[in-house]
C-alpha positions in Angstrom: -33.9 -170.8 158.1 -32.3 -169.3 154.9 -34.7 -167.4 152.6 -37.0 -164.9 153.3 -39.8 -165.0 154.5 -41.8 -165.5 151.4 -39.6 -168.1 150.3 -41.3 -169.6 154.0 -45.0 -168.5 153.5 -44.9 -170.4 150.1 -42.3 -172.2 148.3 -40.4 -171.6 144.8 -42.6 -174.0 143.0 -46.1 -172.7 144.7 -44.5 -169.1 143.9 -44.3 -170.0 140.1 -47.1 -171.8 139.6 -48.7 -168.6 140.8 -47.0 -166.2 138.5 -47.6 -168.4 135.9 -50.8 -168.2 136.7 -51.4 -164.8 137.3 -50.2 -164.1 133.9 -52.1 -166.4 132.3 -55.1 -164.9 133.1 -53.3 -161.7 132.5 -52.9 -162.7 128.5 -56.3 -165.4 128.0 -58.9 -164.8 130.5 -58.7 -161.1 130.4 -58.5 -160.5 126.6 -61.1 -163.3 126.7 -63.5 -161.7 128.5 -63.0 -157.8 126.4 -63.8 -160.1 123.4 -66.9 -161.7 124.6 -68.4 -158.5 126.3 -67.7 -157.0 123.3 -69.9 -159.3 121.3 -72.9 -159.1 123.9 -73.0 -155.0 123.0 -72.6 -155.2 120.1 -75.8 -157.8 120.3 -77.5 -155.8 122.4 -77.4 -152.9 119.4 -78.5 -155.3 117.0 -81.4 -156.3 119.3 -82.4 -152.8 119.3 -81.9 -151.4 116.7 -84.4 -154.3 115.9 -86.6 -154.1 118.1 -87.3 -150.5 117.0 -87.6 -151.0 113.5 -90.3 -154.0 115.0 -92.0 -151.1 116.6 -92.1 -148.5 114.1 -94.0 -151.3 111.3 -96.5 -152.5 114.8 -97.2 -148.5 114.7 -97.4 -148.5 110.7 -99.7 -152.0 111.2 -101.5 -150.3 113.8 -102.6 -147.3 111.6 -103.2 -148.8 108.7 -106.0 -151.5 110.3 -107.5 -149.1 112.6 -110.6 -148.4 110.2 -111.6 -152.5 109.9 -114.7 -151.1 112.5 -115.8 -148.6 110.2 -115.1 -150.9 107.3 -117.7 -153.6 109.5 -120.3 -150.7 110.2 -120.7 -150.3 106.1 -120.5 -153.5 105.2 -124.3 -153.8 107.5 -125.5 -150.4 105.7 -124.5 -151.7 102.5 -126.8 -155.2 103.4 -129.4 -152.9 104.5 -128.9 -150.5 100.9 -129.8 -154.0 99.2 -132.8 -154.9 100.6 -133.5 -150.9 100.3 -133.1 -151.0 96.6 -135.3 -154.3 96.2 -138.1 -152.6 97.5 -137.2 -149.2 95.0 -136.7 -151.3 92.2 -140.5 -153.2 93.2 -141.2 -149.6 93.1 -140.2 -148.7 89.9 -141.3 -151.7 88.1 -144.7 -150.8 89.4 -145.0 -146.7 88.2 -143.2 -147.9 85.0 -146.4 -151.1 84.2 -148.7 -148.0 85.2 -147.9 -145.4 83.1 -147.9 -148.3 80.4 -151.1 -148.8 80.4 -152.6 -145.3 81.0 -150.3 -144.2 77.1 -151.3 -147.3 76.3 
């Protein structure tokens, strides 16, 4: 048997193709994987930053709209005040007419 034990298990062509595959993996796929992982990390950081800004904006909106139920009750009271103001106006007109009649 000529050659070493490695040649018996793996012919020279297969051995060469094995090293070419390893070199391609090392020179192409590893840097490509690192590049894609870096882009994914940058995108995740951007999403996190935008989510933090959205959370702050949502908190501001919630703070600015927390008084809406109080406005609803104010509208109800204002509606009742319009009715009372009408009654007061009628009574004042009646008092003014009575005073005007007594003055003459």
